[in-house]
N, CA, C and O of each residue as an XYZ file, in Angstrom:
588
protein
N       3.988    -54.470    -74.128
C       3.378    -54.479    -75.463
C       2.830    -55.824    -75.826
O       1.785    -55.928    -76.468
N       3.589    -56.945    -75.382
C       3.142    -58.245    -75.745
C       1.845    -58.611    -75.002
O       1.043    -59.402    -75.499
N       1.651    -58.043    -73.839
C       0.439    -58.326    -73.086
C      -0.754    -57.684    -73.774
O      -1.800    -58.319    -73.913
N      -0.622    -56.487    -74.189
C      -1.693    -55.748    -74.869
C      -2.034    -56.492    -76.217
O      -3.196    -56.738    -76.543
N      -0.979    -56.817    -76.945
C      -1.209    -57.478    -78.219
C      -1.883    -58.863    -77.966
O      -2.814    -59.223    -78.686
N      -1.429    -59.625    -76.965
C      -2.029    -60.938    -76.666
C      -3.519    -60.743    -76.241
O      -4.414    -61.461    -76.686
N      -3.721    -59.766    -75.384
C      -5.098    -59.518    -74.931
C      -6.002    -59.174    -76.071
O      -7.135    -59.654    -76.119
N      -5.536    -58.339    -77.018
C      -6.406    -57.920    -78.168
C      -6.608    -59.154    -79.095
O      -7.694    -59.348    -79.642
N      -5.608    -59.933    -79.252
C      -5.744    -61.124    -80.096
C      -6.716    -62.107    -79.503
O      -7.590    -62.632    -80.192
N      -6.559    -62.353    -78.220
C      -7.518    -63.284    -77.539
C      -8.911    -62.758    -77.509
O      -9.860    -63.534    -77.619
N      -9.081    -61.428    -77.360
C     -10.426    -60.822    -77.358
C     -11.079    -60.986    -78.701
O     -12.265    -61.303    -78.788
N     -10.280    -60.762    -79.798
C     -10.791    -60.872    -81.139
C     -11.189    -62.387    -81.404
O     -12.204    -62.679    -82.035
N     -10.407    -63.232    -80.932
C     -10.676    -64.732    -81.103
C     -11.954    -65.074    -80.320
O     -12.760    -65.872    -80.798
N     -12.159    -64.482    -79.115
C     -13.316    -64.736    -78.320
C     -14.565    -64.203    -78.959
O     -15.606    -64.861    -78.926
N     -14.495    -63.071    -79.520
C     -15.662    -62.427    -80.212
C     -16.006    -63.264    -81.453
O     -17.182    -63.531    -81.706
N     -14.995    -63.682    -82.231
C     -15.275    -64.458    -83.416
C     -15.855    -65.815    -83.075
O     -16.806    -66.268    -83.712
N     -15.276    -66.475    -82.055
C     -15.761    -67.828    -81.708
C     -17.184    -67.784    -81.165
O     -17.995    -68.657    -81.475
N     -17.492    -66.767    -80.352
C     -18.826    -66.737    -79.789
C     -19.876    -66.333    -80.851
O     -20.994    -66.847    -80.863
N     -19.496    -65.430    -81.710
C     -20.518    -64.872    -82.677
C     -20.743    -65.755    -83.880
O     -21.894    -65.955    -84.268
N     -19.677    -66.307    -84.508
C     -19.960    -66.944    -85.768
C     -19.253    -68.220    -86.080
O     -19.689    -68.958    -86.964
N     -18.161    -68.523    -85.383
C     -17.372    -69.682    -85.764
C     -17.554    -70.829    -84.757
O     -17.739    -70.592    -83.563
N     -17.502    -72.026    -85.234
C     -17.505    -73.148    -84.252
C     -16.125    -73.745    -84.063
O     -15.983    -74.843    -83.526
N     -15.093    -73.009    -84.511
C     -13.716    -73.437    -84.244
C     -13.261    -72.890    -82.903
O     -13.692    -71.827    -82.457
N     -12.366    -73.661    -82.269
C     -11.855    -73.198    -80.958
C     -10.792    -72.117    -81.133
O      -9.614    -72.363    -80.877
N     -11.184    -70.953    -81.556
C     -10.241    -69.862    -81.866
C      -9.493    -69.358    -80.659
O      -8.312    -69.025    -80.761
N     -10.160    -69.292    -79.500
C      -9.488    -68.855    -78.279
C      -8.401    -69.842    -77.944
O      -7.296    -69.440    -77.579
N      -8.678    -71.108    -78.058
C      -7.772    -72.175    -77.780
C      -6.516    -72.034    -78.665
O      -5.386    -72.076    -78.180
N      -6.752    -71.868    -79.965
C      -5.663    -71.775    -80.959
C      -4.816    -70.523    -80.629
O      -3.587    -70.595    -80.606
N      -5.462    -69.414    -80.382
C      -4.700    -68.178    -80.051
C      -3.902    -68.293    -78.799
O      -2.773    -67.811    -78.701
N      -4.517    -68.952    -77.827
C      -3.823    -69.113    -76.559
C      -2.611    -70.022    -76.717
O      -1.583    -69.764    -76.091
N      -2.688    -71.077    -77.528
C      -1.526    -71.946    -77.760
C      -0.440    -71.141    -78.456
O       0.721    -71.185    -78.050
N      -0.809    -70.402    -79.507
C       0.187    -69.687    -80.250
C       0.867    -68.606    -79.396
O       2.094    -68.510    -79.432
N       0.153    -67.817    -78.655
C       0.760    -66.787    -77.829
C       1.583    -67.330    -76.697
O       2.616    -66.755    -76.354
N       1.153    -68.425    -76.104
C       1.940    -69.080    -75.030
C       3.247    -69.632    -75.548
O       4.274    -69.551    -74.872
N       3.216    -70.205    -76.766
C       4.447    -70.752    -77.287
C       5.424    -69.660    -77.745
O       6.632    -69.795    -77.554
N       4.921    -68.612    -78.329
C       5.818    -67.530    -78.830
C       6.386    -66.667    -77.684
O       7.581    -66.371    -77.678
N       5.560    -66.269    -76.735
C       5.971    -65.377    -75.757
C       6.526    -66.060    -74.460
O       7.275    -65.415    -73.726
N       6.199    -67.268    -74.181
C       6.716    -68.063    -73.091
C       6.683    -67.267    -71.758
O       7.720    -67.115    -71.111
N       5.550    -66.783    -71.366
C       5.401    -66.026    -70.183
C       4.314    -66.643    -69.300
O       3.254    -67.056    -69.770
N       4.613    -66.685    -68.040
C       3.693    -67.358    -67.116
C       2.428    -66.558    -66.876
O       1.513    -67.066    -66.227
N       2.329    -65.329    -67.370
C       1.093    -64.590    -67.237
C      -0.042    -65.161    -68.057
O      -1.194    -64.756    -67.907
N       0.284    -66.097    -68.920
C      -0.727    -66.700    -69.804
C      -1.609    -67.636    -69.001
O      -2.676    -68.024    -69.476
N      -1.209    -67.999    -67.835
C      -2.113    -68.718    -66.948
C      -3.315    -67.871    -66.630
O      -4.452    -68.342    -66.651
N      -3.052    -66.604    -66.332
C      -4.142    -65.701    -66.058
C      -5.030    -65.485    -67.275
O      -6.255    -65.470    -67.153
N      -4.427    -65.318    -68.446
C      -5.173    -65.152    -69.691
C      -6.003    -66.434    -69.970
O      -7.136    -66.335    -70.441
N      -5.457    -67.609    -69.689
C      -6.196    -68.881    -69.920
C      -7.426    -68.928    -69.002
O      -8.514    -69.311    -69.433
N      -7.250    -68.549    -67.773
C      -8.306    -68.560    -66.821
C      -9.398    -67.511    -67.184
O     -10.593    -67.806    -67.171
N      -8.951    -66.315    -67.498
C      -9.881    -65.212    -67.764
C     -10.678    -65.515    -69.002
O     -11.906    -65.432    -68.959
N     -10.029    -65.873    -70.141
C     -10.759    -66.079    -71.378
C     -11.551    -67.398    -71.341
O     -12.512    -67.537    -72.098
N     -11.195    -68.341    -70.516
C     -11.975    -69.537    -70.345
C     -13.287    -69.233    -69.672
O     -14.339    -69.721    -70.085
N     -13.220    -68.375    -68.565
C     -14.467    -67.975    -67.875
C     -15.328    -67.168    -68.794
O     -16.544    -67.357    -68.805
N     -14.755    -66.269    -69.572
C     -15.541    -65.418    -70.462
C     -16.173    -66.257    -71.537
O     -17.325    -66.012    -71.894
N     -15.474    -67.238    -72.070
C     -16.017    -68.127    -73.121
C     -17.184    -68.933    -72.537
O     -18.217    -69.109    -73.182
N     -17.004    -69.404    -71.341
C     -18.184    -70.193    -70.695
C     -19.384    -69.329    -70.501
O     -20.507    -69.751    -70.781
N     -19.175    -68.108    -70.021
C     -20.282    -67.193    -69.764
C     -20.967    -66.858    -71.030
O     -22.194    -66.917    -71.100
N     -20.213    -66.498    -72.062
C     -20.821    -66.092    -73.361
C     -21.493    -67.175    -74.135
O     -22.406    -66.913    -74.919
N     -21.040    -68.444    -73.920
C     -21.622    -69.541    -74.640
C     -22.589    -70.319    -73.763
O     -23.059    -71.382    -74.169
N     -22.898    -69.824    -72.580
C     -23.855    -70.488    -71.693
C     -23.425    -71.967    -71.339
O     -24.247    -72.880    -71.259
N     -22.181    -72.115    -71.150
C     -21.680    -73.443    -70.677
C     -21.429    -73.418    -69.169
O     -21.546    -72.393    -68.498
N     -21.097    -74.538    -68.708
C     -20.743    -74.651    -67.242
C     -19.540    -73.809    -66.968
O     -18.507    -73.995    -67.611
N     -19.625    -72.892    -66.044
C     -18.553    -71.925    -65.802
C     -17.381    -72.682    -65.137
O     -17.547    -73.339    -64.110
N     -16.212    -72.565    -65.753
C     -15.044    -73.126    -65.286
C     -14.530    -74.317    -66.125
O     -13.389    -74.754    -65.973
N     -15.378    -74.810    -66.984
C     -14.955    -75.942    -67.802
C     -13.828    -75.535    -68.803
O     -12.809    -76.219    -68.893
N     -14.011    -74.475    -69.513
C     -13.023    -74.002    -70.448
C     -11.790    -73.464    -69.770
O     -10.664    -73.687    -70.214
N     -12.025    -72.740    -68.669
C     -10.819    -72.168    -67.956
C      -9.990    -73.239    -67.415
O      -8.768    -73.093    -67.451
N     -10.509    -74.314    -66.911
C      -9.784    -75.429    -66.403
C      -9.011    -76.098    -67.515
O      -7.837    -76.434    -67.353
N      -9.666    -76.293    -68.646
C      -9.036    -76.902    -69.846
C      -7.907    -76.019    -70.351
O      -6.818    -76.521    -70.628
N      -8.131    -74.751    -70.476
C      -7.154    -73.800    -70.957
C      -5.927    -73.728    -70.058
O      -4.788    -73.762    -70.523
N      -6.193    -73.628    -68.752
C      -5.102    -73.503    -67.767
C      -4.278    -74.820    -67.726
O      -3.056    -74.784    -67.583
N      -4.948    -75.951    -67.849
C      -4.215    -77.256    -67.922
C      -3.361    -77.276    -69.233
O      -2.219    -77.734    -69.234
N      -3.924    -76.793    -70.280
C      -3.185    -76.813    -71.564
C      -1.927    -75.946    -71.465
O      -0.858    -76.349    -71.924
N      -2.058    -74.717    -70.848
C      -0.873    -73.865    -70.696
C       0.169    -74.552    -69.768
O       1.374    -74.456    -70.003
N      -0.302    -75.219    -68.751
C       0.584    -76.007    -67.890
C       1.377    -77.063    -68.649
O       2.588    -77.204    -68.474
N       0.663    -77.802    -69.498
C       1.277    -78.843    -70.359
C       2.332    -78.237    -71.276
O       3.416    -78.802    -71.421
N       2.038    -77.100    -71.895
C       2.995    -76.440    -72.790
C       4.228    -76.053    -72.045
O       5.340    -76.315    -72.503
N       4.052    -75.402    -70.846
C       5.195    -75.048    -70.089
C       5.994    -76.244    -69.570
O       7.207    -76.158    -69.382
N       5.301    -77.354    -69.341
C       6.013    -78.543    -68.894
C       6.870    -79.132    -69.971
O       7.946    -79.646    -69.666
N       6.461    -79.090    -71.209
C       7.168    -79.630    -72.325
C       8.202    -78.667    -72.844
O       8.972    -79.024    -73.736
N       8.251    -77.442    -72.314
C       9.182    -76.402    -72.767
C      10.617    -76.846    -72.502
O      11.496    -76.560    -73.316
N      10.883    -77.530    -71.402
C      12.242    -77.921    -71.054
C      12.663    -79.241    -71.786
O      13.854    -79.517    -71.931
N      11.725    -79.994    -72.213
C      12.029    -81.251    -72.873
C      12.150    -81.203    -74.360
O      12.930    -81.941    -74.962
N      11.364    -80.318    -74.962
C      11.314    -80.214    -76.414
C      11.512    -78.716    -76.831
O      11.359    -77.795    -76.028
N      11.842    -78.546    -78.058
C      11.883    -77.174    -78.598
C      10.462    -76.894    -79.087
O       9.996    -77.473    -80.069
N       9.772    -75.966    -78.356
C       8.366    -75.802    -78.586
C       8.051    -74.711    -79.616
O       6.909    -74.599    -80.062
N       9.062    -73.896    -80.003
C       8.808    -72.860    -80.951
C       9.053    -73.346    -82.365
O       9.762    -72.682    -83.122
N       8.487    -74.489    -82.748
C       8.596    -74.985    -84.106
C       7.163    -75.256    -84.575
O       6.219    -75.416    -83.800
N       7.082    -75.293    -85.904
C       5.791    -75.621    -86.569
C       5.288    -76.999    -86.170
O       4.078    -77.170    -86.021
N       6.157    -77.992    -85.988
C       5.757    -79.307    -85.660
C       5.071    -79.343    -84.311
O       4.044    -80.004    -84.161
N       5.617    -78.644    -83.325
C       4.987    -78.645    -82.003
C       3.637    -77.946    -82.083
O       2.675    -78.371    -81.442
N       3.563    -76.881    -82.863
C       2.295    -76.167    -82.985
C       1.202    -77.084    -83.651
O       0.053    -77.118    -83.211
N       1.607    -77.811    -84.713
C       0.711    -78.673    -85.369
C       0.195    -79.747    -84.385
O      -1.010    -79.974    -84.272
N       1.119    -80.387    -83.692
C       0.773    -81.443    -82.772
C      -0.108    -80.906    -81.664
O      -1.148    -81.503    -81.385
N       0.267    -79.771    -80.994
C      -0.532    -79.278    -79.874
C      -1.857    -78.738    -80.292
O      -2.842    -78.927    -79.580
N      -1.933    -78.048    -81.457
C      -3.243    -77.538    -81.879
C      -4.131    -78.670    -82.263
O      -5.317    -78.629    -81.935
N      -3.627    -79.722    -82.963
C      -4.531    -80.826    -83.345
C      -4.993    -81.591    -82.109
O      -6.178    -81.898    -81.982
N      -4.081    -81.899    -81.205
C      -4.489    -82.685    -80.012
C      -5.434    -81.901    -79.124
O      -6.420    -82.447    -78.630
N      -5.130    -80.565    -78.907
C      -5.983    -79.747    -78.065
C      -7.332    -79.494    -78.684
O      -8.340    -79.494    -77.978
N      -7.384    -79.276    -79.996
C      -8.682    -79.001    -80.612
C      -9.518    -80.305    -80.671
O     -10.743    -80.227    -80.576
N      -8.915    -81.473    -80.820
C      -9.711    -82.716    -80.783
C     -10.328    -82.831    -79.375
O     -11.517    -83.118    -79.241
N      -9.509    -82.605    -78.324
C     -10.078    -82.707    -76.967
C     -11.139    -81.648    -76.719
O     -12.146    -81.924    -76.067
N     -10.929    -80.450    -77.226
C     -11.921    -79.386    -77.001
C     -13.169    -79.651    -77.740
O     -14.245    -79.411    -77.193
N     -13.116    -80.140    -78.975
C     -14.290    -80.450    -79.759
C     -15.090    -81.580    -79.147
O     -16.321    -81.585    -79.179
N     -14.343    -82.570    -78.570
C     -15.041    -83.677    -77.887
C     -15.677    -83.159    -76.539
O     -16.758    -83.594    -76.141
N     -14.974    -82.242    -75.882
C     -15.474    -81.728    -74.655
C     -16.785    -80.926    -74.815
O     -17.693    -81.027    -73.990
N     -16.855    -80.125    -75.902
C     -17.985    -79.293    -76.145
C     -19.038    -79.901    -77.062
O     -20.113    -79.330    -77.243
N     -18.732    -81.045    -77.635
C     -19.669    -81.769    -78.459
C     -19.914    -81.121    -79.827
O     -20.999    -81.261    -80.390
N     -18.922    -80.419    -80.358
C     -19.057    -79.836    -81.702
C     -19.031    -81.014    -82.710
O     -18.586    -82.125    -82.422
N     -19.551    -80.674    -83.924
C     -19.497    -81.673    -84.968
C     -18.228    -81.521    -85.818
O     -17.470    -80.575    -85.602
N     -17.984    -82.385    -86.738
C     -16.853    -82.359    -87.660
C     -15.535    -82.357    -86.850
O     -14.769    -81.394    -86.866
N     -15.317    -83.452    -86.164
C     -14.097    -83.576    -85.367
C     -12.825    -83.488    -86.141
O     -11.956    -82.698    -85.771
N     -12.653    -84.250    -87.200
C     -11.404    -84.224    -87.967
C     -11.254    -82.990    -88.770
O     -10.185    -82.380    -88.772
N     -12.268    -82.602    -89.444
C     -12.213    -81.390    -90.341
C     -11.985    -80.109    -89.426
O     -11.166    -79.251    -89.755
N     -12.707    -80.020    -88.322
C     -12.534    -78.907    -87.486
C     -11.117    -78.841    -86.861
O     -10.564    -77.755    -86.688
N     -10.538    -80.018    -86.526
C      -9.149    -80.037    -85.988
C      -8.166    -79.646    -87.052
O      -7.219    -78.912    -86.769
N      -8.355    -80.109    -88.270
C      -7.439    -79.800    -89.327
C      -7.450    -78.273    -89.662
O      -6.417    -77.638    -89.877
N      -8.668    -77.757    -89.688
C      -8.774    -76.271    -89.881
C      -8.170    -75.545    -88.743
O      -7.539    -74.506    -88.940
N      -8.339    -76.057    -87.524
C      -7.725    -75.414    -86.336
C      -6.224    -75.423    -86.439
O      -5.577    -74.449    -86.054
N      -5.651    -76.489    -86.943
C      -4.191    -76.586    -87.133
C      -3.733    -75.539    -88.158
O      -2.732    -74.852    -87.954
N      -4.449    -75.436    -89.210
C      -4.047    -74.377    -90.262
C      -4.117    -72.956    -89.687
O      -3.207    -72.148    -89.873
N      -5.212    -72.678    -88.988
C      -5.341    -71.339    -88.376
C      -4.238    -71.133    -87.314
O      -3.650    -70.056    -87.211
N      -3.985    -72.161    -86.556
C      -2.937    -72.128    -85.509
C      -1.570    -71.883    -86.083
O      -0.808    -71.088    -85.533
N      -1.229    -72.545    -87.182
C       0.028    -72.279    -87.840
C       0.131    -70.810    -88.356
O       1.160    -70.149    -88.214
N      -0.943    -70.358    -88.937
C      -0.965    -68.974    -89.465
C      -0.740    -67.997    -88.336
O       0.087    -67.093    -88.460
N      -1.457    -68.157    -87.236
C      -1.340    -67.187    -86.059
C       0.035    -67.340    -85.455
O       0.642    -66.344    -85.061
N       0.542    -68.538    -85.368
C       1.841    -68.773    -84.770
C       2.949    -68.100    -85.600
O       3.803    -67.397    -85.059
N       2.920    -68.328    -86.911
C       3.968    -67.721    -87.755
C       3.926    -66.211    -87.762
O       4.973    -65.564    -87.785
N       2.701    -65.619    -87.743
C       2.604    -64.145    -87.690
C       3.129    -63.629    -86.406
O       3.851    -62.632    -86.402
N       2.801    -64.263    -85.287
C       3.314    -63.822    -83.983
C       4.774    -63.981    -83.896
O       5.452    -63.119    -83.337
N       5.332    -65.104    -84.452
C       6.734    -65.318    -84.397
C       7.537    -64.269    -85.171
O       8.580    -63.792    -84.724
N       7.012    -63.935    -86.336
C       7.709    -62.909    -87.204
C       7.611    -61.544    -86.519
O       8.588    -60.794    -86.515
N       6.493    -61.216    -85.959
C       6.405    -59.906    -85.357
C       7.243    -59.812    -84.028
O       7.808    -58.765    -83.710
N       7.293    -60.895    -83.310
C       8.129    -60.936    -82.092
C       9.598    -60.825    -82.442
O      10.335    -60.073    -81.803
N      10.039    -61.576    -83.467
C      11.483    -61.501    -83.856
C      11.816    -60.085    -84.354
O      12.897    -59.563    -84.081
N      10.833    -59.446    -85.121
C      11.059    -58.100    -85.611
C      11.202    -57.114    -84.426
O      12.080    -56.251    -84.445
N      10.363    -57.241    -83.426
C      10.476    -56.406    -82.275
C      11.799    -56.575    -81.483
O      12.381    -55.612    -80.984
N      12.231    -57.828    -81.399
C      13.512    -58.041    -80.731
C      14.677    -57.456    -81.548
O      15.600    -56.882    -80.971
N      14.646    -57.590    -82.834
C      15.646    -57.024    -83.632
C      15.690    -55.488    -83.566
O      16.753    -54.866    -83.544
N      14.491    -54.919    -83.538
C      14.413    -53.441    -83.377
C      14.962    -52.986    -82.043
O      15.653    -51.969    -81.983
N      14.678    -53.701    -80.979
C      15.218    -53.342    -79.630
C      16.681    -53.489    -79.577
O      17.359    -52.668    -78.960
N      17.235    -54.552    -80.227
C      18.681    -54.701    -80.187
C      19.343    -53.585    -80.994
O      20.398    -53.101    -80.586
N      18.792    -53.173    -82.079
C      19.408    -52.083    -82.839
C      19.310    -50.723    -82.104
O      20.189    -49.871    -82.233
N      18.216    -50.544    -81.332
C      18.077    -49.331    -80.567
C      19.104    -49.286    -79.422
O      19.653    -48.229    -79.112
N      19.354    -50.450    -78.799
C      20.326    -50.539    -77.741
C      21.716    -50.285    -78.260
O      22.482    -49.541    -77.647
N      22.056    -50.888    -79.377
C      23.404    -50.696    -79.937
C      23.635    -49.287    -80.414
O      24.753    -48.777    -80.349
N      22.595    -48.663    -80.889
C      22.701    -47.284    -81.331
C      22.991    -46.327    -80.199
O      23.712    -45.343    -80.368
N      22.410    -46.628    -79.020
C      22.616    -45.720    -77.822
C      24.029    -45.843    -77.333
O      24.555    -44.889    -76.759
N      24.672    -46.973    -77.531
C      26.000    -47.178    -77.053
C      26.974    -47.045    -78.128
O      28.174    -47.190    -77.896
């Protein structure tokens, strides 16, 4: 279920980023889903959606996928050293990643775009965290009801 939900969220972010927004929405969604679900399959999602973003925005193919894959690697590397499922880590990672992404692609409004990215990232992260906790609570109650 989490794979389908993550795929749909990243697809929606890809469509919105390509069609009308100059915010790194795929990047923000990828950070939030990686932090909440902590699954190594997000390396595949990072590569896939990076290639799709490059193709749809007529950029050099592989630039975004390399950046996204490296970002997921960094998040998983810090998972053992820090508590990554906090708002502070999301703010720090979204701000730093969006600054790097905006510089990489040459978008304008570096600081404003990064701050808006942080706000959107916090919103997506908190929604994902609440729905994930609710699913875990529902599963635990179903397991205890069976026994």
